[in-house]
C-alpha positions in Angstrom: -62.8 30.7 30.4 -63.3 28.9 27.1 -62.9 32.3 25.4 -59.6 32.9 27.2 -58.2 29.5 26.1 -59.3 30.2 22.5 -57.6 33.6 22.7 -54.3 31.9 23.8 -54.6 29.4 20.9 -55.4 32.2 18.3 -52.7 34.6 19.5 -50.4 32.3 21.5 -47.1 33.3 19.8 -47.8 37.0 20.2 -48.8 36.5 23.9 -45.7 34.6 24.5 -43.6 37.5 23.3 -45.6 40.1 25.2 -45.7 38.3 28.5 -42.1 37.1 28.4 -40.8 40.6 27.5 -42.8 42.1 30.4 -41.6 39.5 32.8 -38.0 40.1 31.7 -38.5 43.8 32.2 -39.5 43.1 35.8 -43.3 42.8 35.9 -44.6 39.9 38.0 -46.2 37.9 35.1 -46.2 34.1 34.9 -44.0 33.7 31.8 -42.6 30.2 32.7 -46.1 28.6 33.4 -47.4 30.1 30.2 -44.5 28.5 28.3 -45.4 25.2 29.8 -49.0 25.5 28.6 -47.8 26.7 25.2 -45.6 23.6 25.0 -48.6 21.4 25.7 -50.6 23.2 23.0 -47.7 22.8 20.5 -47.6 19.1 21.2 -51.2 18.9 20.0 -50.5 21.0 16.9 -52.5 24.0 18.1 -49.5 26.3 18.2 -46.1 26.4 16.6 -43.5 25.3 19.0 -40.6 26.6 16.9 -42.2 30.1 16.6 -43.0 30.1 20.3 -39.4 29.3 21.2 -38.0 31.9 18.8 -40.2 34.7 20.1 -39.6 33.7 23.8 -35.8 33.9 23.2 -36.2 37.2 21.4 -38.3 38.6 24.2 -35.8 37.4 26.8 -33.0 39.1 25.2 -35.0 42.3 24.5 -36.0 42.6 28.2 -32.5 41.8 29.4 -31.0 44.4 27.0 -33.2 47.1 28.5 -31.7 46.4 32.0 -28.2 45.9 30.7 -28.2 49.3 29.1 -29.6 50.8 32.2 -26.8 49.2 34.2 -24.1 50.5 31.9 -25.5 54.0 32.0 -26.6 54.4 35.6 -24.6 51.8 37.5 -25.4 51.7 41.2 -28.6 53.8 40.8 -30.2 51.1 38.9 -29.1 48.5 41.5 -30.7 50.7 44.2 -34.0 50.8 42.2 -34.0 47.1 41.9 -33.2 46.8 45.6 -36.1 49.0 46.4 -38.7 47.0 44.4 -37.3 43.5 45.3 -39.2 41.1 47.5 -36.1 40.8 49.7 -34.5 44.3 49.4 -30.7 44.1 48.7 -30.5 40.3 49.1 -31.1 39.6 45.4 -28.6 42.3 44.4 -25.9 40.8 46.7 -26.6 37.3 45.3 -26.3 38.5 41.8 -23.1 40.4 42.6 -21.6 37.2 44.0 -22.7 35.0 41.1 -21.3 37.4 38.4 -18.0 38.1 40.2 -17.4 34.5 40.8 -18.6 33.0 37.5 -18.5 35.9 35.1 -20.7 35.5 32.0 -21.6 31.9 33.0 -23.6 33.4 35.9 -26.2 34.7 33.4 -27.0 31.0 32.6 -27.8 30.2 36.2 -29.4 33.5 37.0 -32.2 32.8 34.5 -33.6 30.0 36.7 -33.2 31.9 40.1 -36.2 34.0 41.1 -35.3 37.6 42.0 -31.7 37.2 40.8 -32.8 36.7 37.2 -33.9 40.4 36.7 -30.9 41.8 38.6 -28.2 39.8 36.7 -28.5 41.8 33.4 -28.2 45.3 34.9 -25.4 44.0 37.2 -23.5 42.7 34.1 -23.9 46.2 32.5 -22.8 48.0 35.7 -19.7 45.7 36.0 -18.6 46.5 32.5 -19.5 43.4 30.4 -18.9 44.0 26.7 -22.0 43.9 24.4 -20.6 40.8 22.5 -20.0 38.9 25.8 -23.4 39.8 27.2 -25.4 38.9 24.1 -23.6 35.7 23.6 -24.3 34.4 27.1 -27.8 35.9 27.3 -28.7 34.2 24.0 -27.6 30.8 25.4 -29.3 31.4 28.7 -32.6 32.5 27.0 -32.5 29.5 24.8 -32.0 27.1 27.7 -34.7 28.9 29.8 -37.3 29.0 27.1 -36.6 25.6 25.8 -36.8 24.0 29.2 -40.3 25.2 29.9 -41.6 24.5 26.4 -40.1 20.9 26.6 -41.7 20.4 29.9 -45.0 21.3 28.3 -44.4 18.9 25.4 -43.7 16.1 27.9 -46.9 16.9 29.9 -49.2 17.6 27.0 -51.8 15.1 27.9 -52.1 16.4 31.4 -52.1 20.0 30.2 -54.9 19.3 27.8 -56.9 17.7 30.5 -56.5 20.7 32.7 -57.5 23.1 29.9 -60.6 21.1 29.2 -61.5 21.1 32.8 -61.0 24.9 33.0 -63.0 25.4 29.9 -65.9 23.5 31.4 -65.7 25.1 34.8 -66.2 28.7 33.5 -66.6 31.3 36.2 -65.6 29.0 38.9 -62.2 28.4 37.2 -61.7 32.2 36.9 -62.6 32.7 40.6 -60.1 30.0 41.6 -57.3 31.5 39.5 -58.2 34.9 41.0 -57.9 33.5 44.6 -54.6 31.9 43.7 -53.2 35.2 42.4 -54.5 37.0 45.5 -52.8 34.4 47.7 -49.5 34.8 46.0 -49.7 38.6 46.3 -50.5 38.3 50.0 -47.7 35.8 50.5 -45.2 38.2 48.9 -46.4 41.1 51.1 -46.1 38.9 54.2 -42.6 37.9 53.2 -41.6 41.4 52.6 -43.0 42.5 56.0 -41.1 39.7 57.7 -37.9 40.7 56.0 -38.4 44.3 57.1 -38.9 43.2 60.7 -35.6 41.3 60.5 -33.8 44.5 59.4 -34.9 46.6 62.4 -32.0 48.0 64.3 -30.4 51.1 65.8 -30.0 54.1 63.4 -27.9 57.2 63.5 -28.5 60.2 61.2 -25.8 61.7 59.0 -25.9 64.9 61.2 -25.3 62.9 64.4 -22.5 60.8 62.9 -20.9 64.0 61.5 -21.2 65.7 64.9 -19.4 62.8 66.5 -16.6 63.0 63.8 -16.3 66.7 64.1 -16.3 66.7 68.0 -13.3 64.5 68.3 -15.1 61.3 69.1 -15.0 60.0 65.6 -16.9 56.8 65.1 -15.6 53.8 63.2 -17.3 53.7 59.8 -17.8 50.3 58.3 -18.9 49.8 54.7 -20.9 46.5 54.6 -21.4 46.3 50.9 -20.1 43.3 49.0 -17.2 43.4 46.5 -19.7 43.8 43.6 -21.2 46.8 45.3 -17.7 48.5 45.4 -17.1 47.5 41.8 -20.3 49.2 40.7 -19.9 52.3 43.0 -16.3 52.7 44.2 -17.1 55.6 46.6 -16.8 55.1 50.3 -16.7 57.3 53.4 -13.2 58.5 53.9 -11.4 56.2 56.4 -14.1 53.6 56.5 -13.4 49.9 57.0 -14.6 47.8 54.0 -16.1 44.7 55.5 -18.9 42.9 53.7 -21.8 41.8 55.8 -21.1 38.1 55.4 -17.6 38.7 56.7 -18.6 40.6 59.9 -18.7 37.7 62.2 -15.1 36.8 61.3 -13.9 40.4 62.0 -16.1 41.0 65.0 -13.4 40.2 67.6 -11.0 42.8 66.1 -13.6 45.7 66.1 -13.3 48.3 68.9 -15.8 48.0 71.8 -15.1 51.5 73.2 -16.2 53.5 70.1 -19.3 54.0 68.1 -19.6 51.8 65.0 -21.5 53.3 62.2 -22.4 50.8 59.5 -23.6 51.9 56.1 -24.6 50.6 52.6 -26.3 52.2 49.6 -29.6 50.4 49.7 -33.2 51.5 50.5 -33.9 51.8 54.2 -30.3 50.9 55.2 -31.4 47.2 54.9 -27.9 45.7 54.8 -26.5 48.0 57.4 -29.4 47.3 59.7 -29.0 43.6 59.3 -25.3 44.1 59.9 -26.1 45.8 63.3 -28.1 42.7 64.2 -25.2 40.5 63.3 -22.8 42.5 65.5 -25.4 42.5 68.4 -25.3 38.7 68.2 -21.5 38.9 68.7 -21.9 41.1 71.8 -21.2 44.4 70.1 -24.0 46.8 71.1 -22.5 50.2 70.1 -23.3 49.7 66.4 -25.8 51.7 64.4 -26.9 51.9 60.8 -26.4 55.2 59.0 -29.7 56.7 57.9 -29.6 57.5 54.2 -26.4 55.4 53.7 -23.6 56.5 51.4 -25.8 58.7 49.3 -27.1 60.5 52.4 -23.5 61.1 53.5 -22.5 62.5 50.0 -25.6 64.7 49.9 -24.6 66.3 53.2 -21.3 67.3 51.7 -19.2 64.9 53.8 -15.9 63.6 52.7 -15.7 60.4 50.5 -12.9 58.5 48.9 -12.7 56.0 46.0 -11.5 52.5 46.2 -8.3 51.7 44.3 
């Protein structure tokens, strides 16, 4: 453990850059705690606080630019990828959509401090058409605030951090084992949370072929697009004739939905997460003839079925 601490002191600024860049690119690395430790070391003169702040800001912007470019070039496909790897699939994307549509560039400032949303905000800004100048300006301020906050916290707690580092250095293997158990616990907790979220999204499904057969057979179902406004801004396609009702508006519209026809709800997210949750919402309102479309909008398009574009 002492060797690891000496490594941090010897190459701290470089490690700050690498870990922060990787974390901004989406890897689950503890960039914020590391900055707190670096701030404590800087208070003792063992690292340069100014250099650490500069490389942390640079790494933040670098990681965000990667996702911003991906969002500009690939739009909803990048959102779908992030939705797939997120702890709470689709939820973080919808939260980011809401923040950016409501607050614009200022949302990038808040997003830095929101787990899950922070990685999604940059590609969402790109997909929604932010200009380079606007994105870089807001992201620079957000990166400076984020990095400075954790470094300042380390400066304020420098005595306590030094005490902890001394204890870890003396503990040796026991400290490494404890850290390993903590990491394992966090991983298991994330897996448990993801599994719990998956259980919540269980609901009736209908395949594209089944929905198309109903439509072609004269018993056309009512299609409902449950994506949020940001989802439509990124990907304006929707099934021809579909009602556009965001999942958080379903309860308000439930009374006006037909009870004598099949309701087919869809989104464009992995495993039909939003659509399946929407089915659960309608079931709570007494509507039982609702099912989530397997494959969502992409599945419908791949089957050669008709789509329209929002005005």
